[in-house]
KEVOMAR-255070 format. One line per 4 residues: number of its first residue (from 1); their letters; for each residue x, y, z of C-alpha. Coordinates in steps of 0.25 Angstrom, whole numbers, plus 5000, padded with zeros to 4 digits. Layout:
NUM = a = X,Y,Z  ...
END
This chain:
1 = maig = 5000,5001,5000  5009,5009,5004  5018,5008,4990  5005,5010,4981
5 = avvt = 5003,5022,4989  5016,5027,4986  5015,5024,4971  5002,5033,4969
9 = llsc = 5008,5043,4978  5018,5045,4966  5010,5042,4955  5000,5053,4961
13 = gged = 5014,5062,4962  5018,5061,4948  5020,5072,4937  5007,5075,4926
17 = tttp = 5012,5071,4914  4999,5076,4906  5001,5084,4894  4996,5096,4893
21 = ppve = 4988,5102,4883  4996,5109,4871  4995,5125,4872  4989,5132,4861
25 = psrp = 4999,5139,4851  4995,5153,4852  4986,5158,4839  4980,5172,4832
29 = ttia = 4967,5173,4837  4964,5188,4836  4973,5201,4829  4969,5215,4829
33 = iqpd = 4977,5226,4823  4980,5241,4830  4976,5249,4826  4963,5247,4817
37 = tfvv = 4964,5258,4807  4975,5267,4804  4978,5278,4797  4992,5281,4789
41 = saga = 4997,5290,4778  5003,5289,4767  5018,5286,4768  5016,5284,4785
45 = tvsl = 5017,5271,4793  5006,5266,4804  5009,5252,4813  4998,5243,4815
49 = ksvv = 4999,5232,4827  4993,5218,4827  4988,5213,4840  4986,5197,4839
53 = edqr = 4979,5188,4849  4980,5173,4851  4970,5163,4855  4972,5165,4872
57 = gklm = 4971,5182,4869  4985,5184,4870  4993,5193,4862  5004,5186,4852
61 = fnaa = 5016,5194,4848  5019,5183,4837  5008,5182,4828  5012,5180,4813
65 = ltwt = 5006,5194,4807  5002,5198,4792  5000,5212,4790  4994,5218,4777
69 = ssdp = 4988,5229,4770  4975,5228,4761  4982,5241,4751  4996,5239,4750
73 = aiat = 4995,5252,4742  4988,5260,4751  4996,5254,4766  5006,5242,4768
77 = vdta = 5010,5235,4781  5022,5228,4785  5024,5216,4792  5023,5225,4807
81 = gvvt = 5012,5232,4803  5017,5245,4799  5007,5251,4789  5013,5260,4778
85 = gire = 5004,5271,4771  5005,5271,4756  4995,5279,4751  4982,5285,4754
89 = grat = 4969,5274,4756  4965,5264,4767  4971,5251,4769  4969,5240,4779
93 = vtvs = 4980,5232,4786  4978,5217,4790  4986,5209,4799  4985,5195,4800
97 = tgsi = 4989,5183,4809  4985,5168,4803  4970,5169,4801  4966,5183,4810
101 = saaa = 4969,5197,4804  4966,5211,4809  4964,5223,4800  4967,5239,4800
105 = dgti = 4961,5249,4791  4972,5259,4788  4969,5273,4780  4983,5280,4774
109 = hsqd = 4982,5294,4771  4988,5302,4760  5002,5306,4764  4997,5320,4762
113 = rrtl = 4985,5319,4771  4994,5326,4782  4998,5338,4775  4982,5340,4770
117 = mdvf = 4978,5339,4783  4990,5350,4786  4983,5359,4775  4968,5356,4782
121 = ysag = 4975,5361,4795  4983,5371,4791  4973,5378,4781  4959,5378,4789
125 = ggdw = 4954,5364,4786  4942,5366,4794  4937,5378,4789  4939,5374,4775
129 = tnaa = 4926,5375,4766  4927,5360,4761  4937,5350,4769  4930,5338,4764
133 = nwes = 4939,5324,4769  4949,5333,4774  4955,5327,4788  4947,5315,4783
137 = hepv = 4954,5301,4780  4951,5301,4766  4958,5302,4755  4966,5316,4753
141 = gswh = 4960,5316,4739  4947,5318,4745  4948,5328,4752  4943,5342,4748
145 = gvea = 4955,5348,4738  4961,5337,4738  4966,5331,4726  4975,5318,4729
149 = dang = 4982,5308,4720  4980,5292,4722  4989,5290,4733  4982,5301,4743
153 = rvta = 4994,5312,4738  4988,5327,4735  4989,5332,4723  4981,5345,4723
157 = lrls = 4973,5353,4736  4960,5361,4729  4958,5369,4741  4951,5382,4736
161 = dngl = 4943,5389,4743  4940,5379,4753  4943,5391,4766  4957,5388,4768
165 = sghl = 4965,5396,4778  4980,5395,4787  4989,5389,4779  4994,5378,4771
169 = pedl = 5004,5368,4779  5020,5367,4778  5017,5353,4773  5011,5356,4761
173 = gnma = 5021,5350,4752  5020,5338,4757  5010,5335,4748  5020,5331,4737
177 = lltd = 5009,5329,4725  5002,5341,4726  5003,5350,4715  4991,5358,4715
181 = smwt = 4983,5364,4725  4973,5376,4727  4970,5385,4740  4962,5396,4744
185 = atrg = 4962,5403,4756  4949,5406,4765  4951,5421,4762  4953,5420,4747
189 = srvp = 4970,5417,4745  4971,5407,4735  4983,5400,4734  4983,5393,4718
193 = srip = 4995,5386,4719  5001,5373,4718  5005,5370,4732  5003,5382,4741
197 = spgw = 5015,5388,4750  5016,5378,4765  5011,5388,4776  5004,5396,4766
201 = tfns = 4994,5405,4773  4979,5408,4768  4977,5423,4770  4970,5434,4764
205 = ssta = 4980,5440,4756  4979,5444,4742  4992,5434,4738  4997,5422,4744
209 = arcc = 5010,5415,4744  5012,5402,4737  5023,5392,4734  5024,5378,4728
213 = vrcg = 5031,5371,4739  5039,5361,4729  5045,5374,4721  5047,5382,4730
217 = trss = 5041,5395,4722  5034,5406,4727  5022,5416,4723  5010,5424,4727
221 = vpg = 4998,5420,4722  4984,5430,4722  4974,5427,4731
END
């Protein structure tokens, strides 16, 4: 009886040899893109970030990602999620891993939009007779008085008799394709120049100085 009891005790105190169930490998279950909308100017970049979680809700930092653009002629995206604006328009950037994906809608502004906005603010745009689409995300060629090519580069400005006041911005010459413009100040001094001098101030004088910022010539124009 004593020997049997010892054997029983040894058996009860032995190691558990049961094999635990295998741990399920992490797999991507959800993916998001941040931000999910973006705005970038042609020639500029913006970075997007992906957030991937596995079936347990834990972040995955090593998921294999694929980034694509719906229209590489409008915007491109590299393997790190950096988007480069190519020309004015709209494009959707998608990031995917396995069978799941997320997308961000993008608006690419004209390279000349910033200068146009400087014109708007410097020349009293809030009081213009017609400021249709100015300050909006619409293509600049649809803004009142603006003519643009297929890439959204401004080729002409037609702002005569539109209640302009103030001055023209110093960066007016940045619109490299602008070849024709017509300006009329609030008080009637008219500047029928190809490109008025940056900094030119609208006033009630009978003459107004103007110059072509590319050729450097300067002359007086009757009001």
